[in-house]
FIMARNU-547081 format. One line per 8 residues: their letters; for each residue x, y, z of C-alpha. Coordinates in Angstrom, 3 decimals, always signed. Example, Ala and Ser with C-alpha at 12.3 -4.5 7.8 and 13.67 -1.06 7.14 Angstrom:
REM FIMARNU-547081
AS) +12.300:-4.500:+7.800  +13.670:-1.060:+7.140
This chain:
REM FIMARNU-547081
MRRRDFIA) +31.220:+42.798:-13.600  +27.875:+41.497:-12.397  +25.340:+39.207:-14.001  +21.830:+38.050:-13.309  +19.106:+36.597:-15.468  +15.945:+38.574:-16.122  +13.163:+35.985:-16.030  +10.308:+36.641:-18.432
LIGGAVAW) +7.004:+36.666:-16.554  +4.795:+36.256:-19.605  +4.444:+32.724:-20.937  +7.425:+31.306:-19.058  +9.202:+28.687:-21.111  +10.726:+25.449:-19.903  +13.575:+23.999:-21.940  +13.874:+20.260:-22.429
PIRVGAQQ) +16.840:+18.632:-20.660  +19.972:+18.284:-22.735  +21.125:+14.729:-23.282  +24.827:+14.611:-23.926  +25.826:+12.006:-26.473  +22.248:+10.836:-27.092  +21.946:+7.928:-29.507  +20.661:+8.773:-32.969
PAGKIHRI) +19.141:+6.514:-35.622  +22.004:+4.535:-37.124  +23.057:+5.111:-40.691  +20.744:+8.024:-41.477  +21.978:+11.475:-42.436  +19.524:+14.316:-41.779  +19.762:+17.474:-43.858  +19.208:+20.783:-42.037
GYLGSGSF) +18.638:+23.983:-43.993  +19.769:+27.179:-42.260  +18.271:+30.443:-43.534  +19.842:+33.656:-42.238  +18.797:+37.259:-42.899  +22.288:+38.617:-42.290  +25.730:+37.163:-42.841  +27.725:+34.444:-41.156
AAVPHLDE) +30.725:+36.733:-40.689  +28.696:+39.235:-38.659  +27.544:+36.781:-35.982  +29.658:+33.585:-36.061  +29.090:+33.065:-32.330  +25.396:+32.397:-32.960  +26.117:+29.585:-35.407  +28.643:+28.244:-32.897
AFRQGLHE) +25.995:+28.236:-30.151  +23.543:+26.413:-32.426  +26.058:+23.795:-33.498  +27.228:+23.295:-29.920  +23.626:+22.704:-28.881  +23.262:+20.089:-31.604  +26.525:+18.426:-30.599  +25.422:+18.165:-26.968
LGWVEGQN) +22.336:+16.310:-28.194  +24.384:+13.873:-30.258  +24.061:+15.485:-33.681  +27.416:+15.792:-35.443  +28.020:+17.262:-38.903  +29.309:+14.683:-41.325  +28.115:+11.812:-39.150  +24.359:+12.115:-38.813
IVIDYRFA) +23.564:+15.642:-40.052  +24.476:+17.980:-42.882  +23.778:+21.710:-42.635  +23.097:+23.722:-45.792  +23.591:+27.450:-45.112  +21.931:+30.278:-47.004  +22.527:+33.899:-45.951  +20.854:+36.970:-47.447
GGEFDRLP) +23.603:+39.351:-46.337  +21.041:+41.865:-45.123  +19.195:+41.931:-48.468  +15.765:+40.774:-47.343  +14.429:+40.592:-50.904  +16.808:+37.645:-51.505  +15.199:+35.548:-48.770  +12.342:+34.058:-50.848
DLAAELVR) +14.762:+32.669:-53.448  +17.115:+31.327:-50.772  +14.223:+29.655:-48.966  +13.098:+28.117:-52.254  +16.621:+26.710:-52.759  +16.444:+24.930:-49.415  +13.048:+23.497:-50.310  +14.446:+22.183:-53.615
LNVNIIVA) +17.279:+20.545:-51.674  +14.574:+18.582:-49.867  +15.993:+19.393:-46.438  +14.409:+17.655:-43.460  +14.031:+20.853:-41.498  +14.620:+24.598:-41.947  +16.120:+26.723:-39.173  +15.291:+30.395:-39.732
GATPSSAA) +17.057:+33.187:-37.859  +14.917:+36.269:-37.038  +11.502:+37.380:-38.343  +12.238:+38.085:-42.059  +13.861:+34.668:-42.562  +11.063:+32.891:-40.722  +8.430:+34.647:-42.832  +10.245:+33.726:-46.062
AKKATDTI) +10.582:+30.088:-45.022  +6.901:+29.931:-44.096  +5.899:+31.247:-47.541  +8.217:+28.761:-49.256  +6.778:+25.624:-47.663  +3.892:+24.463:-45.536  +5.185:+20.917:-45.175  +8.870:+21.058:-44.201
PIVMIAAG) +9.232:+21.705:-40.440  +10.542:+25.190:-39.622  +12.289:+26.208:-36.401  +12.230:+29.989:-36.088  +14.731:+31.792:-33.860  +14.113:+35.250:-32.381  +10.919:+35.974:-34.319  +9.541:+39.209:-32.904
DPVGVGLI) +5.767:+38.741:-33.164  +5.176:+35.242:-34.591  +1.425:+35.334:-34.000  +0.969:+38.889:-35.288  +2.891:+38.284:-38.525  +1.045:+35.030:-39.185  +3.812:+32.495:-38.566  +1.830:+30.557:-35.944
KSLARPGG) -1.701:+30.424:-34.549  -0.671:+30.777:-30.904  +2.365:+30.260:-28.695  +0.873:+27.251:-26.907  -0.537:+25.637:-30.061  +1.439:+26.892:-33.052  -0.284:+24.611:-35.571  +1.113:+24.136:-39.057
NVTGLSFS) +4.790:+23.514:-39.699  +6.404:+26.338:-37.664  +7.619:+26.393:-34.067  +10.689:+27.662:-32.223  +11.600:+30.736:-30.192  +10.308:+34.304:-30.149  +12.490:+37.377:-29.588  +10.282:+39.109:-27.046
VGMETFGK) +7.673:+38.513:-24.360  +5.455:+41.226:-25.826  +5.754:+44.894:-26.694  +7.018:+45.714:-23.190  +10.340:+44.134:-24.172  +10.970:+47.062:-26.516  +9.574:+49.666:-24.126  +12.056:+48.506:-21.496
GLELLKEA) +14.911:+49.673:-23.707  +13.525:+53.214:-23.679  +13.052:+53.121:-19.903  +16.688:+52.150:-19.401  +17.875:+54.808:-21.851  +15.945:+57.446:-19.914  +17.450:+56.189:-16.661  +20.960:+56.460:-18.083
VPYARRVA) +20.247:+59.821:-19.756  +17.714:+61.552:-17.453  +17.889:+64.832:-19.388  +16.603:+63.159:-22.570  +13.306:+64.736:-23.611  +13.382:+64.038:-27.365  +14.517:+60.535:-28.307  +15.054:+59.352:-31.878
VLSNPANP) +13.962:+55.797:-32.699  +15.633:+54.006:-35.607  +13.826:+51.011:-37.127  +13.852:+48.982:-40.327  +10.490:+49.120:-42.168  +11.420:+45.966:-44.114  +11.200:+43.948:-40.901  +7.598:+42.809:-40.232
NQPLAISG) +8.310:+42.892:-36.490  +8.725:+46.664:-36.379  +5.063:+47.629:-35.700  +5.132:+45.645:-32.429  +8.397:+47.295:-31.429  +7.204:+50.827:-32.208  +3.963:+50.198:-30.317  +5.876:+49.131:-27.204
ISSAAKSL) +8.260:+52.071:-27.429  +5.430:+54.570:-27.966  +3.575:+53.247:-24.941  +6.670:+53.608:-22.755  +7.328:+57.113:-24.127  +3.924:+58.321:-22.929  +4.556:+57.161:-19.369  +8.065:+58.634:-19.385
GVELQLLE) +7.040:+61.989:-20.849  +9.404:+61.504:-23.784  +8.815:+62.830:-27.309  +9.779:+60.417:-30.068  +11.323:+61.113:-33.464  +10.602:+58.046:-35.601  +13.206:+57.364:-38.270  +13.800:+54.480:-40.655
ARDGNQFG) +16.792:+52.869:-42.335  +16.631:+49.782:-44.538  +20.395:+49.417:-44.887  +23.699:+50.917:-43.807  +23.627:+53.456:-46.648  +20.680:+55.189:-45.001  +22.286:+55.586:-41.569  +23.957:+58.888:-42.448
GAFEAMAK) +20.676:+60.528:-43.451  +19.014:+59.284:-40.263  +21.717:+60.826:-38.072  +21.463:+64.090:-39.990  +17.726:+64.143:-39.251  +18.428:+63.532:-35.555  +20.813:+66.464:-35.433  +18.367:+68.718:-37.262
EHASALLV) +15.588:+67.933:-34.765  +17.962:+68.114:-31.770  +17.407:+64.586:-30.511  +19.120:+64.103:-27.155  +19.342:+60.283:-27.351  +18.688:+57.389:-29.729  +17.007:+54.009:-29.386  +17.923:+51.469:-32.089
VADTIYIN) +15.296:+48.762:-32.580  +16.751:+45.247:-32.792  +17.183:+44.199:-36.426  +19.488:+42.002:-38.493  +20.643:+44.939:-40.634  +21.665:+46.854:-37.541  +23.650:+44.045:-35.957  +25.425:+43.411:-39.266
NRKRLVDL) +26.370:+47.112:-39.438  +26.903:+47.638:-35.721  +30.362:+49.195:-36.032  +29.078:+51.871:-38.417  +26.151:+52.648:-36.123  +28.401:+52.911:-33.080  +30.884:+55.142:-34.930  +28.138:+57.493:-36.149
AAASRLPV) +26.719:+57.731:-32.630  +30.160:+58.534:-31.214  +30.773:+61.197:-33.867  +27.377:+62.724:-33.046  +28.031:+62.427:-29.299  +24.630:+60.793:-28.987  +23.790:+58.316:-26.179  +22.292:+55.195:-27.740
AYGYKEHV) +20.458:+52.132:-26.428  +20.441:+48.986:-28.552  +18.550:+45.692:-28.588  +21.665:+43.523:-28.883  +24.655:+43.396:-26.562  +26.896:+42.963:-29.611  +26.507:+46.709:-30.230  +27.814:+47.514:-26.758
EAGGLISY) +30.715:+45.137:-27.231  +31.493:+47.172:-30.370  +31.570:+50.403:-28.335  +27.890:+51.310:-27.868  +26.554:+52.708:-24.598  +23.864:+50.314:-23.333  +21.760:+47.411:-24.574  +18.803:+45.450:-23.309
GPSLSDLW) +17.345:+42.347:-24.864  +17.341:+38.558:-24.868  +20.596:+36.647:-25.094  +20.896:+35.688:-28.754  +23.419:+32.954:-27.991  +20.947:+31.411:-25.555  +18.154:+31.467:-28.156  +20.360:+29.904:-30.842
RRAAIFVD) +21.508:+27.177:-28.447  +17.930:+26.399:-27.439  +16.912:+26.155:-31.108  +18.946:+22.943:-31.285  +16.513:+21.364:-28.814  +13.617:+21.976:-31.205  +15.627:+20.497:-34.073  +16.417:+17.445:-31.975
KILRGAKP) +12.750:+16.926:-31.060  +11.578:+17.221:-34.662  +14.281:+14.961:-36.092  +13.174:+12.373:-33.528  +9.610:+12.507:-34.825  +7.842:+15.359:-33.017  +5.499:+17.552:-35.067  +6.069:+21.344:-35.027
ADLPVEQP) +2.338:+21.896:-34.467  +2.633:+20.072:-31.127  +5.706:+21.941:-29.826  +4.785:+25.184:-27.978  +6.763:+28.233:-29.015  +9.113:+29.363:-26.267  +9.835:+32.927:-25.226  +13.180:+34.270:-24.008
TKFELVIN) +14.053:+33.490:-20.401  +17.412:+35.247:-20.301  +17.469:+39.028:-20.795  +20.696:+41.012:-20.570  +21.420:+44.579:-19.571  +24.916:+45.484:-20.765  +26.633:+48.814:-20.089  +29.848:+50.217:-21.561
LKSAKALG) +31.436:+52.562:-19.003  +34.162:+53.654:-21.404  +31.489:+54.921:-23.806  +29.631:+56.592:-20.939  +32.793:+58.424:-19.904  +33.384:+59.611:-23.473  +29.889:+61.099:-23.472  +30.337:+62.682:-20.056
LTIPPTML) +27.629:+60.475:-18.561  +27.531:+59.055:-15.052  +25.550:+55.831:-14.990  +23.482:+55.577:-11.768  +24.930:+53.043:-9.292  +21.541:+51.333:-9.014  +21.570:+50.725:-12.757  +25.103:+49.367:-12.668
ARADEVIE) +24.076:+47.023:-9.867  +21.342:+45.552:-12.069  +23.589:+45.097:-15.092  +24.402:+41.606:-16.292  +27.664:+42.850:-17.765  +29.661:+46.052:-17.362  +32.378:+46.751:-19.916  +35.124:+48.946:-18.507
């Protein structure tokens, strides 16, 4: 097992120092609204990372903060109502996980501070004016450092599966971040000489049809674009890929931990932990408009050798040497 951090070269972010046990205003309870696109049960480690980050900064539930959770369970059309509920609760701040939640929170209020986490293209979808000067009431962390983040996944898939000439790409059209992702993947495909088969799935019920389309068009590999729906249904995706004997690259390492082949993307736990720093700054009086949006600084390449063996693949030693984690 080997690890190393991939440092983003575009818009490098610097995290504020963590102050363990920092003193908070006495006697005041701050109310934090947490808006999630998926479900708590699917990614409890992310909530744990966020709460741990708050704790390290001196914020403790029941003592000086209360967290009101609202999860859409993968049903994005529920997000506007859930965001409105948090606004009615008069929370002091809204923490929004991923692009759909951030967009819903932004539409629900232009006064309550919003800390977005892992928003794919915050400028492009209208959440902020710019990374350096977000303006308005939204700040936080983006998911990528540009469209090349998504193209990198295709490059790694091609390295692991050199015979791949036709690669299926599965994305969720309900996610406003998808155009950026597809653009990055298409650009990489041209340089790699790979033909793409673009497919969509809004929920787990549409996965079966997507895999049938891949088989019909003889796709030799699959790239799954990072999305809340896909991480919530990661076991089903991994099982369908195994049944189809299809090599797959994912945007989240959680898929590889569930049995997928490879993944490349930012560390979600790192982003959720760093979100606590933004919350701390705002609760202490900082304005979101004055806090530059940070990009990921920790990218992870994760490889599952057991899955590779099942597919009859030999992962190149040079690729294994670059991996942050190898599951055997």
